[in-house]
N, CA, C and O atoms as a DFTB+ gen file, in Angstrom:
128 C
 N C O
     1  1       3.688      11.074       8.586
     2  2       4.321      10.308       9.360
     3  2       4.044      10.575      10.288
     4  3       3.787       9.747      11.162
     5  1       3.966      12.357      10.518
     6  2       3.395      13.106      12.114
     7  2       1.517      11.967      12.359
     8  3       0.907      11.456      13.298
     9  1       1.471      12.004      11.976
    10  2      -0.349      11.323      12.269
    11  2       0.035      10.442      12.026
    12  3      -0.639      10.455      10.996
    13  1       0.818       9.056      11.921
    14  2      -0.075       8.413      12.052
    15  2       0.970       7.671      13.138
    16  3       1.036       6.445      13.233
    17  1       1.953       8.801      14.117
    18  2       2.583       8.032      14.959
    19  2       1.223       8.409      16.047
    20  3       0.512       7.590      16.630
    21  1       1.128      10.073      16.098
    22  2       0.037      10.459      16.561
    23  2      -1.198      10.009      16.500
    24  3      -2.018      10.462      17.299
    25  1      -1.548       9.117      15.631
    26  2      -2.559       7.897      15.026
    27  2      -2.478       6.610      16.672
    28  3      -3.030       6.168      17.680
    29  1      -1.422       6.614      15.860
    30  2      -1.520       5.216      16.848
    31  2      -1.065       4.880      18.256
    32  3      -1.024       3.718      18.661
    33  1      -0.634       6.215      19.188
    34  2      -0.410       6.997      19.998
    35  2      -1.408       6.737      20.366
    36  3      -1.577       5.733      21.058
    37  1      -2.307       7.477      20.058
    38  2      -4.316       6.870      20.123
    39  2      -4.331       6.024      20.772
    40  3      -4.472       5.982      21.994
    41  1      -4.120       4.846      19.688
    42  2      -4.601       4.186      19.396
    43  2      -4.668       3.044      20.892
    44  3      -5.528       2.434      21.527
    45  1      -2.696       3.314      20.926
    46  2      -2.360       2.432      21.574
    47  2      -3.326       2.843      23.712
    48  3      -3.579       2.019      24.592
    49  1      -3.522       4.205      23.709
    50  2      -4.456       4.512      24.367
    51  2      -6.295       3.957      24.819
    52  3      -7.199       3.986      25.655
    53  1      -5.764       3.409      23.251
    54  2      -7.403       3.254      23.329
    55  2      -9.068       3.859      23.045
    56  3     -10.253       3.629      23.290
    57  1      -8.244       4.684      22.425
    58  2      -9.740       5.606      21.804
    59  2      -9.540       5.042      20.038
    60  3      -8.579       4.696      19.351
    61  1     -10.985       5.184      19.827
    62  2     -11.099       4.882      18.401
    63  2     -10.741       5.294      17.712
    64  3      -9.890       6.184      17.714
    65  1     -11.468       4.602      16.513
    66  2     -10.263       5.412      15.608
    67  2     -10.896       6.126      14.577
    68  3     -10.512       5.920      13.425
    69  1     -12.008       7.116      14.841
    70  2     -12.326       7.972      14.558
    71  2     -11.846       8.855      15.154
    72  3     -11.008       9.614      14.669
    73  1     -12.201       8.909      16.088
    74  2     -11.589      10.239      17.589
    75  2     -10.462      10.481      17.609
    76  3     -10.076      11.607      17.922
    77  1      -9.335       9.163      17.170
    78  2      -8.067       9.572      17.171
    79  2      -7.641      10.145      15.316
    80  3      -6.438      10.309      15.108
    81  1      -8.244      10.309      14.570
    82  2      -7.978      10.899      13.667
    83  2      -8.095      11.852      13.678
    84  3      -7.331      12.694      13.206
    85  1      -9.669      12.107      14.536
    86  2      -9.974      14.223      14.603
    87  2      -8.795      14.423      16.109
    88  3      -8.562      15.496      16.664
    89  1      -8.313      13.304      16.425
    90  2      -7.133      14.422      17.469
    91  2      -5.300      14.618      16.498
    92  3      -4.352      15.402      16.496
    93  1      -5.660      13.523      15.916
    94  2      -4.060      14.263      15.172
    95  2      -4.427      15.014      14.182
    96  3      -3.465      15.655      13.758
    97  1      -6.174      15.385      13.178
    98  2      -5.679      16.394      12.781
    99  2      -5.474      17.320      14.358
   100  3      -4.392      17.399      14.940
   101  1      -6.473      17.817      14.737
   102  2      -6.090      18.558      15.892
   103  2      -4.705      18.860      16.376
   104  3      -4.588      20.084      16.413
   105  1      -3.561      18.238      16.778
   106  2      -2.289      18.215      16.543
   107  2      -1.812      19.181      15.197
   108  3      -1.361      20.293      15.472
   109  1      -1.882      18.865      14.048
   110  2      -1.742      18.568      13.019
   111  2      -1.951      20.355      12.873
   112  3      -1.036      21.178      12.899
   113  1      -2.933      20.543      12.768
   114  2      -3.848      21.844      13.210
   115  2      -3.215      23.059      13.391
   116  3      -2.960      23.880      12.509
   117  1      -2.810      23.192      15.359
   118  2      -1.944      23.352      15.980
   119  2       0.058      23.140      15.754
   120  3       1.051      23.698      16.220
   121  1      -0.133      22.338      15.061
   122  2       1.029      22.556      15.021
   123  2       1.850      23.413      13.389
   124  3       2.937      23.908      13.092
   125  1       0.027      23.066      12.479
   126  2       1.201      24.801      11.749
   127  2       0.160      26.051      11.915
   128  3       0.504      27.188      11.592
């Protein structure tokens, strides 16, 4: 659920899908 939230936020900023996937993964890694 959280990953989708971060991903949609990145998409609104205009980032490519692959990039926002990496960003959300990095955020999740940092959170855990």
